[in-house]
Jmol script that loads the backbone (N, CA, C; Angstrom):
load data "model"
ATOM      1  N   MET A   1      14.745  18.211  -0.733  1.00  0.00           N
ATOM      2  CA  MET A   1      16.108  17.430  -1.342  1.00  0.00           C
ATOM      3  C   MET A   1      14.683  16.037  -0.664  1.00  0.00           C
ATOM      4  N   VAL A   2      15.080  14.870  -1.332  1.00  0.00           N
ATOM      5  CA  VAL A   2      14.565  13.614  -1.387  1.00  0.00           C
ATOM      6  C   VAL A   2      15.394  12.737  -0.445  1.00  0.00           C
ATOM      7  N   LEU A   3      15.210  11.732   0.048  1.00  0.00           N
ATOM      8  CA  LEU A   3      16.522  10.877   0.310  1.00  0.00           C
ATOM      9  C   LEU A   3      16.113   9.733   0.044  1.00  0.00           C
ATOM     10  N   CYS A   4      17.092   9.222  -0.652  1.00  0.00           N
ATOM     11  CA  CYS A   4      16.890   7.652  -1.300  1.00  0.00           C
ATOM     12  C   CYS A   4      17.588   6.601  -0.152  1.00  0.00           C
ATOM     13  N   VAL A   5      16.367   5.959   0.588  1.00  0.00           N
ATOM     14  CA  VAL A   5      16.768   5.462   1.278  1.00  0.00           C
ATOM     15  C   VAL A   5      17.918   3.622   0.932  1.00  0.00           C
ATOM     16  N   PRO A   6      17.463   3.056  -0.400  1.00  0.00           N
ATOM     17  CA  PRO A   6      18.445   2.248  -0.588  1.00  0.00           C
ATOM     18  C   PRO A   6      19.932   2.631  -1.056  1.00  0.00           C
ATOM     19  N   CYS A   7      20.159   3.740  -1.673  1.00  0.00           N
ATOM     20  CA  CYS A   7      21.568   3.727  -2.254  1.00  0.00           C
ATOM     21  C   CYS A   7      21.827   4.834  -0.946  1.00  0.00           C
ATOM     22  N   GLY A   8      21.414   5.279  -0.366  1.00  0.00           N
ATOM     23  CA  GLY A   8      21.604   6.203   1.017  1.00  0.00           C
ATOM     24  C   GLY A   8      21.765   7.753   0.252  1.00  0.00           C
ATOM     25  N   ALA A   9      21.739   7.733  -0.596  1.00  0.00           N
ATOM     26  CA  ALA A   9      22.137   9.424  -1.249  1.00  0.00           C
ATOM     27  C   ALA A   9      20.939  10.307  -1.040  1.00  0.00           C
ATOM     28  N   VAL A  10      21.266  11.848  -1.331  1.00  0.00           N
ATOM     29  CA  VAL A  10      20.219  12.990  -1.011  1.00  0.00           C
ATOM     30  C   VAL A  10      19.744  13.497  -2.595  1.00  0.00           C
ATOM     31  N   LEU A  11      18.855  13.081  -3.167  1.00  0.00           N
ATOM     32  CA  LEU A  11      18.810  13.778  -4.219  1.00  0.00           C
ATOM     33  C   LEU A  11      17.672  14.797  -4.259  1.00  0.00           C
ATOM     34  N   PRO A  12      17.940  15.626  -5.533  1.00  0.00           N
ATOM     35  CA  PRO A  12      16.810  16.785  -5.347  1.00  0.00           C
ATOM     36  C   PRO A  12      15.345  16.300  -6.065  1.00  0.00           C
ATOM     37  N   PRO A  13      14.497  16.621  -5.565  1.00  0.00           N
ATOM     38  CA  PRO A  13      12.778  15.773  -6.052  1.00  0.00           C
ATOM     39  C   PRO A  13      12.566  15.956  -7.874  1.00  0.00           C
ATOM     40  N   GLY A  14      13.549  17.008  -8.555  1.00  0.00           N
ATOM     41  CA  GLY A  14      13.278  16.870  -9.632  1.00  0.00           C
ATOM     42  C   GLY A  14      14.004  16.095 -10.416  1.00  0.00           C
ATOM     43  N   PHE A  15      14.964  15.743 -10.012  1.00  0.00           N
ATOM     44  CA  PHE A  15      16.011  14.505 -10.476  1.00  0.00           C
ATOM     45  C   PHE A  15      14.929  13.241 -10.469  1.00  0.00           C
ATOM     46  N   LEU A  16      14.441  13.063  -9.002  1.00  0.00           N
ATOM     47  CA  LEU A  16      13.900  11.867  -9.006  1.00  0.00           C
ATOM     48  C   LEU A  16      12.629  11.632  -9.690  1.00  0.00           C
ATOM     49  N   ALA A  17      11.567  12.815 -10.003  1.00  0.00           N
ATOM     50  CA  ALA A  17      10.714  12.884 -11.082  1.00  0.00           C
ATOM     51  C   ALA A  17      11.053  12.513 -12.146  1.00  0.00           C
ATOM     52  N   GLY A  18      12.241  13.029 -12.725  1.00  0.00           N
ATOM     53  CA  GLY A  18      12.808  12.628 -13.913  1.00  0.00           C
ATOM     54  C   GLY A  18      12.846  11.087 -14.188  1.00  0.00           C
ATOM     55  N   VAL A  19      13.357  10.420 -13.479  1.00  0.00           N
ATOM     56  CA  VAL A  19      14.066   8.853 -13.155  1.00  0.00           C
ATOM     57  C   VAL A  19      12.457   8.151 -13.230  1.00  0.00           C
ATOM     58  N   VAL A  20      11.319   8.844 -12.397  1.00  0.00           N
ATOM     59  CA  VAL A  20      10.293   8.184 -12.663  1.00  0.00           C
ATOM     60  C   VAL A  20       9.588   8.479 -13.775  1.00  0.00           C
ATOM     61  N   GLY A  21       9.313   9.421 -14.111  1.00  0.00           N
ATOM     62  CA  GLY A  21       8.768   9.747 -15.410  1.00  0.00           C
ATOM     63  C   GLY A  21       9.328   8.630 -16.612  1.00  0.00           C
ATOM     64  N   GLU A  22      11.054   8.683 -16.448  1.00  0.00           N
ATOM     65  CA  GLU A  22      11.442   8.182 -17.719  1.00  0.00           C
ATOM     66  C   GLU A  22      11.127   6.430 -17.501  1.00  0.00           C
ATOM     67  N   LEU A  23      10.999   5.829 -16.522  1.00  0.00           N
ATOM     68  CA  LEU A  23      10.524   4.763 -16.410  1.00  0.00           C
ATOM     69  C   LEU A  23       9.087   4.149 -16.643  1.00  0.00           C
ATOM     70  N   PHE A  24       8.213   5.071 -16.043  1.00  0.00           N
ATOM     71  CA  PHE A  24       7.243   4.989 -16.723  1.00  0.00           C
ATOM     72  C   PHE A  24       6.750   5.383 -17.975  1.00  0.00           C
ATOM     73  N   LEU A  25       7.391   6.260 -18.579  1.00  0.00           N
ATOM     74  CA  LEU A  25       7.195   6.318 -20.298  1.00  0.00           C
ATOM     75  C   LEU A  25       7.563   4.917 -20.909  1.00  0.00           C
ATOM     76  N   ARG A  26       9.069   4.545 -20.587  1.00  0.00           N
ATOM     77  CA  ARG A  26       9.073   3.083 -21.075  1.00  0.00           C
ATOM     78  C   ARG A  26       8.781   2.008 -20.836  1.00  0.00           C
ATOM     79  N   GLY A  27       7.847   1.890 -19.733  1.00  0.00           N
ATOM     80  CA  GLY A  27       7.072   0.893 -19.232  1.00  0.00           C
ATOM     81  C   GLY A  27       6.011   1.114 -19.981  1.00  0.00           C
ATOM     82  N   ALA A  28       5.004   2.408 -20.283  1.00  0.00           N
ATOM     83  CA  ALA A  28       4.391   2.245 -21.163  1.00  0.00           C
ATOM     84  C   ALA A  28       4.633   1.913 -22.279  1.00  0.00           C
ATOM     85  N   ARG A  29       5.381   2.346 -23.068  1.00  0.00           N
ATOM     86  CA  ARG A  29       6.022   2.060 -24.719  1.00  0.00           C
ATOM     87  C   ARG A  29       6.349   0.660 -24.850  1.00  0.00           C
ATOM     88  N   TRP A  30       6.351   0.066 -23.878  1.00  0.00           N
ATOM     89  CA  TRP A  30       6.774  -1.468 -23.871  1.00  0.00           C
ATOM     90  C   TRP A  30       5.314  -2.074 -24.033  1.00  0.00           C
ATOM     91  N   PHE A  31       4.345  -1.822 -22.934  1.00  0.00           N
ATOM     92  CA  PHE A  31       3.169  -2.053 -22.707  1.00  0.00           C
ATOM     93  C   PHE A  31       2.510  -2.041 -23.734  1.00  0.00           C
ATOM     94  N   PHE A  32       2.099  -1.146 -24.513  1.00  0.00           N
ATOM     95  CA  PHE A  32       1.621  -0.967 -25.584  1.00  0.00           C
ATOM     96  C   PHE A  32       2.105  -1.718 -26.862  1.00  0.00           C
ATOM     97  N   ARG A  33       3.557  -1.720 -27.361  1.00  0.00           N
ATOM     98  CA  ARG A  33       3.971  -2.850 -27.804  1.00  0.00           C
ATOM     99  C   ARG A  33       3.449  -4.050 -28.071  1.00  0.00           C
ATOM    100  N   HIS A  34       3.553  -4.437 -26.412  1.00  0.00           N
ATOM    101  CA  HIS A  34       3.213  -5.632 -26.156  1.00  0.00           C
ATOM    102  C   HIS A  34       1.577  -5.881 -26.494  1.00  0.00           C
ATOM    103  N   LEU A  35       1.131  -4.861 -26.387  1.00  0.00           N
ATOM    104  CA  LEU A  35      -0.437  -5.185 -26.616  1.00  0.00           C
ATOM    105  C   LEU A  35      -0.678  -5.391 -28.245  1.00  0.00           C
ATOM    106  N   LEU A  36      -0.185  -4.559 -28.871  1.00  0.00           N
ATOM    107  CA  LEU A  36      -0.433  -4.815 -30.404  1.00  0.00           C
ATOM    108  C   LEU A  36       0.230  -5.597 -30.870  1.00  0.00           C
ATOM    109  N   SER A  37       1.635  -6.474 -30.545  1.00  0.00           N
ATOM    110  CA  SER A  37       1.619  -7.594 -31.229  1.00  0.00           C
ATOM    111  C   SER A  37       1.212  -8.883 -30.508  1.00  0.00           C
ATOM    112  N   VAL A  38       0.471  -8.647 -29.545  1.00  0.00           N
ATOM    113  CA  VAL A  38      -0.504  -9.780 -29.000  1.00  0.00           C
ATOM    114  C   VAL A  38      -1.700 -10.008 -30.104  1.00  0.00           C
ATOM    115  N   ASP A  39      -2.286  -8.448 -30.360  1.00  0.00           N
ATOM    116  CA  ASP A  39      -3.579  -8.150 -31.156  1.00  0.00           C
ATOM    117  C   ASP A  39      -3.101  -9.140 -32.520  1.00  0.00           C
ATOM    118  N   SER A  40      -2.374  -8.684 -32.681  1.00  0.00           N
ATOM    119  CA  SER A  40      -1.925  -9.285 -34.497  1.00  0.00           C
ATOM    120  C   SER A  40      -1.567 -10.432 -34.794  1.00  0.00           C
TER     121      SER A  40
END
end "model"
wireframe off; spacefill off
backbone 0.3
color backbone group
C-alpha cells in the first residue's frame, strides 16, 4: 500500500501506477498534437 499524503488516503500501488500512466499518456498525446500543430 502507498500512502497518499495530500489526500490522506492509503492507495494500492497498482492504482497509483494507473493514475500516473494515464496522466503521462494524456500529456504525451497533447504534447505531440501541439508539436504537429506548431510544425504545420
